[in-house]
N, C-alpha and C positions, 0 to 999 in steps of 0.2 A: 224786295219779294221775303216774306220774313222765314226765318228756316226753322224746318221742321227734323224734330227727334226721331231717330232710325226707331226707337221702337214703338214709333207711332205712324209707319209707312200705311199699315193695315187701311188706316182710317183713309188714305189719301190714295187708292188705286185709281187709274187711270187721269190722274192728277201731274202737272207739273210744280216738282218742289225743287226747294234748295236747301242742302245738307252741306253743314258745317264739319268736318269729320279730319281724321287723319287717315294714311294709307298704310295698312297692315300689312297687307302683301298685294304684288303686280304680276297679272300674268301677261302674256302677251304671245298672238299668234303668227303677229306679219300685219294680218288683217282686222285684227280687234285685242281690245286692250279688256284684262278684267279686273278690276280692283277691288280686293278685300279692304271695308273700310269700317271702324270704328267711331262713334262719337261720345263714346262712357255712356251712354244708356242702351245701347246694340250693336249690333253687327249688320253689313247687307254687301251684298255686291253690285257692283256698279260697272255696266257693259259699254264700251265704247265701239261703234264700226267707222271704218277708217273712211267707208262710202256714205257716213250720214252724217260727219261734222266736220267742220271747217278746217282748213291746213293751221291753222292758229291753235285752235284745240289738238290737234294730232300731235305736234309741235312740243306743246305745254305735256300732255302726255306720254312722250318719249322720255321728257327732261325729269319724271316724277323717280323719286325715292321710295324707298320704306321709309315710315313715321315722318314723311312729309304730312304737313297739314293744308289742307284745301278746302275750296268753297264751291261746291259741285251744283248744277241744276241739270233737272232731268223729268224723267215722266217714270211715276212708281207705277210697278208689273207686276203681275201675279207670276210665282215660277214655274214653268207648265207641268214639270215632274213633282216638282218639292212644297211642301209647304209653307213656301218663303216669298219674299216678295226682293224685286231687284229695284235697279233706278237705271235706266233708259238713258246715259250721260248724253247731254247734248251741249254743256260748256264746263270748262273748268277754270280757277282761278287758282294758284299756289301761293297760298297766303306764307309758307315758308317751304324751301326747300330742305331738307333733312342730308344732316354728312354722313357718310356710310355708318350706319348703324352698327354697332358693336355685336349684337345677340344676335346671329344667325339661326338658322334654320337647323345649323347639325349640333349635336350633341355638345353641350358646355358642363364642366363640372359645378359643385355646389357653390365652391370657394366663388368662383369666377362669376356665379350668378347673384349671390349675396355681394358681392362687389358691387355688382351693378343693380342693386334689388330696385333702385330709382327708375332706371328703366324698365327690369323684371315683371315690375307691378303691371305693364301695360300687354303681356302676354295672356291669353285666352283664359287658359287655368288660373293664373292669377287674379283675375279679372271676377273668375268666377267662384273663389275663395272668397274674396272679399265683398261679393255682394250676399252671400250667405253666412259672411259676419256679421254685415248689416242688418238682413232680416232677425238674427238671435238680435242685436242689439235692441232694434227696433219693437222684438218681441218681449223681452224682458220688462224694458217702459209698460208695454199693452199689459202685460199678465199683472204684474205690480200694483199698476193704477185701478186696474180689475177688480182685484183683491183687495182694495182700500189702504194699500203703503203708499205712504208719501216718502218721496224723494227729497235726501237730506245730504248735503255735501261735506263729507268729514274732510281734515286737514292732511295733507302729503307731507308736511314738516310734523313731526312729531316728537313731544320730550324724552316721548321710554316709548320700550317695544311691549306688544300683545305677550309675547312668548320669550321674553329674554333677546338680548342682542346680538349673540354669537352669526347671525345670518342678516342684518341688516347692513345696511349703506351707513356711515356716519358722515354727518356734513357740518363742516364748521357753519357756527350761529352765532355771530356776532362774539361776545366773550364766553359762549356756549357751546355744548355740543348739543346736535340735532339729529334725527333718523328719519330715513326716508320712509313711508309708513309702509308696513305689512299688512295690512288691514283698516278698515275704519270701524271694526266690531266693538272697539270700546268706547267713542263718540257716537256710535248711532246708540246704545244702552243708556246714553244720558236721554237723548232723543225719543226714547221710547215714551219717556213721563210725562212729555208734553203731548206725541201724537198718536201712542198708540203703538202700532204698526208703521216701520221706516225701514227705507233702503238706501243704500248707495251704490255708485257705480262708476271707478274710475281705474286710474293706474298704481298697483302695487307694484313693491319692489323686493327683493328676498337677494343676498348676497355669498348662498350658501354655493357651491362651487361643484355643480352640479353636472355633470355631462348628458345627461341621457335624453334620447326624444323625446320626453315629454316635457322639459324645464326650460323655463327664462329667469331672465335677472328681472327684466320689467314686465309685466304681464297686466291685462284688466280684471278686473275681480267685481260679482256682484254681492255685497252684504246684504243681507236682511234680517232685520231683529224685532221680537212678536213679543209685547206684552199681554200677563197670563197667558201664556202658554207654554205647553210642556214639550218632553222630548219625541212626544208624539205626534203632538199639533207641528211641528216644524217637518218631520218627516214628511207628511201627508201633505204640506206645501210644497216640500221638493219634487214628490213623486208627482204633482199636476203642473208644475211649473217646465220641467222637463218634458213632460207628455205634450203641452202646448205648445212648445219650442219646434219640436221635432213635427208637428203634424203643421205648424207655422213652414217650415222647410221644405216639406214636401209639397205643396200647396204653393208656394210662392217662387219657390227656387228650383223644378225637378229640371231645367234645359239645363242649370248652374251643375247638378249632379250629375247630368248625361256628361257633359265636358269632362268632370273630373273621373270617369268611369267608375263613379258610387254604386254599388250595388243596394238599391233601396229594400229590398226585402228584409236585411237584418231592421231596417227602421222600421219598417211597418208593424212587424211586433211589439215593438215597445207600447204597453199597456199597463196601470196601472193594475192592481199592486205589483211591486218588482219584486225581487227575491232579497227578504230579509234571513242575515245570519249574525248571532252574537260572535263576537272575537274569538272567543270559546270556541263555537261552533266550528270556526272557518279555519282556526288551528287544526282541530282534528282532523276536516277535509283536508285541507293542507297537506297533514304529514301522510295522510291518505295518496297524495299524490305525489309524494316525493319530495316536499319540503323539508328541510331543518330548521323551520322556523321555533324559534323557544315560546313557552307559552305565553311570557310576558313581553313578547316583541311586540313593535308596531308593524304593520304590515310592510314590505317592498313592493319595490316597481316588478319584481318577478313573481313575487306570492300573490298581486293583484292580478298578475296575466294569466296565471296559471289558475287562480280560483275562477274569474271571469268567463274561462274556457269553457267553463259546463254549465253556463246558462247562455241563453239570448234574451234576456232582458239584465239592467242594471240590478248588482248586489249590493244591497245598504247591510255594510259590516257595523253593527254596532257595541257599545257595549265594552269598550276596550281598557285595559289596566291603566288608572288613574296615573302610575308610575311614568306613562307614554306620553301622556296628555296636558295639556296646558293647567295652570293653576285655577282657572275661572270655572272649569266644566265641573258640573254638581256632581257629587257621587250620590251612584244608584242607591237608594235606601237598602235593596233587598241585599247588596253585595259590595261594601263598603272601599273596597277595593278596587271599584271597576266605576266609571263615569258614564252620564244616560248621554252619549256623544254618537255619531254616526259619522262615515265615511260612504259617499255614492260612487260604486264603481260602474264604468261604462263597459259593455261587452266590448270582445272585438280585440281586447290588450290595451284599450284607452286608458286606463287606470282611473285614480280620481278624479271625479270632478265638482264634485259639492262635498266640504265637510262642516259639519253642523254639532252643536249641544245646547241641552237647557245648562242656562248660567246660575251657577251658584249666587243665589239670593239673601244669605244670612249673612249679616257685617262679620260677627266672630268668626264664621269658619272659613270665609273669605280671607280674613285678613291673618287667621293663620296659615292657609295656603299661601299668601303671599310672603309670610316669616318663613315657612318651612321651604320654601325654592329661593332663600335671600336673596330676593327681589328687593330694591330702593322702597321702606315704605312710604314716603314722603313723595316719591313720585306718583303712587298711587291711591293720595289722599284723596283725592277729585273722586276716582273711582267708587272709592269706599263710601263717599257722600251717599251715592246711589243706591247704600243699602240704610243707609242712616235715614233718609225721607223718604217714606212712600214705598219702600221696596216693595216689590211684588214676584212671582213664579214667569220667568220669562226665558226665551229661547229665540235661536237664530242660528243662520248657515251662512256660507258664502261659495260662490258657484265661481269657478272660474274658465274665463271666456275664449281661452283662447283652447283648452283641451275641450271645452265643447264644440267650437269648428271642426277640430281635427277627425274627431272622433263621426261627428254628422257627416263630415266631407271626404271620411277615410282618407286622411293625409297620414303623410308616413313620418312626417315630423312638424312640432309643433311650432317651428319657425317659419312655418309659411303660411300660419292661420294667423300672423299680425303683421300690418305693413311694413315695417322696419322693425327684424326682431332683433332684442339684446341677450346675449350668453355670454359668458365668462371670456369668448375668445372674443366676440363682435362688438364693438363700437361704431363704426362705422357702413353707411353710410347716415 
């Protein structure tokens, strides 16, 4: 008999099925066994009565341990009171009898759970988080294809940094020094001249020694670049993308959000246009809220939390002082001390989820910026070439996947948003 996935049991009510699964939980009343099963696609309760199975089957049930892998045959029934399905167990084969499982139903500390992350991923909460993450990944690909973006793969090993090397991991590379990429942006800028609108999606790395609940040293970023596009164009795409992704999760992952006890009411309010504030307006508002931020400071995590608490939609803070932003951002023609950039801050205290800007497209100006910041000009000659041969106004942005998962899932720490988190204290498992 072919096996049936647990998320397709509703198609087999009244029929005998075979299920390949793991035992998530076991309860017994002496005359009955209740097994909570998981197969990677769904969850189900299998019920066995001592009066309706053979002595051999009952003995096998008595030998079961949590996380044992099993091969079950039984009849699918509709639960009498709930909108759920059950398997009335007739036969069982133990594929592997698990040893005593180290993660019990009692409370465990975070360090213990992270030490056992390879096992913690099996819990219902972590299962739900990863399914939301998967929906967002698929949603990003769907949206970018729908909007006419081509997927371009940028390198992970790079000879230079996008924004200086102080927060990068250095890697010996034969007789040279390489860096683990912090962004694919510069390479995507090269690709727009061949393909117009492009994006990449992969792991990036930051060596900053941050200890906040929003930071990882390895995370996944979607970078997008658009030819013949302005600062306003990129903000419009950002708003449309985030709205699309939230709607997709609300449709496909309602049960997972319920598992996470996520109040979806705030997510239902996320419709464009989002809140728009200039950096100057944001600083003024923050001063009225008690922040001591200086006029030319970048926003810190506490400032982002304080600011977004005033709104129930993402806040787009734009036109930051040029002194605190990267060399490649184009100056605002209305105020050359500021750049045409934006940070999208998620509500509910989740901080920046997107950063973007219009890129400097003038060769002479870009060269001057590189020299002003004392970056090695020879490392950026190829990047300057893009302004020598057919330069156009262009803009782009980067979206942090784990920040987005954390916000949409209502997670307390970003380390739950990635299967195997890497922080300044954690490299294993």
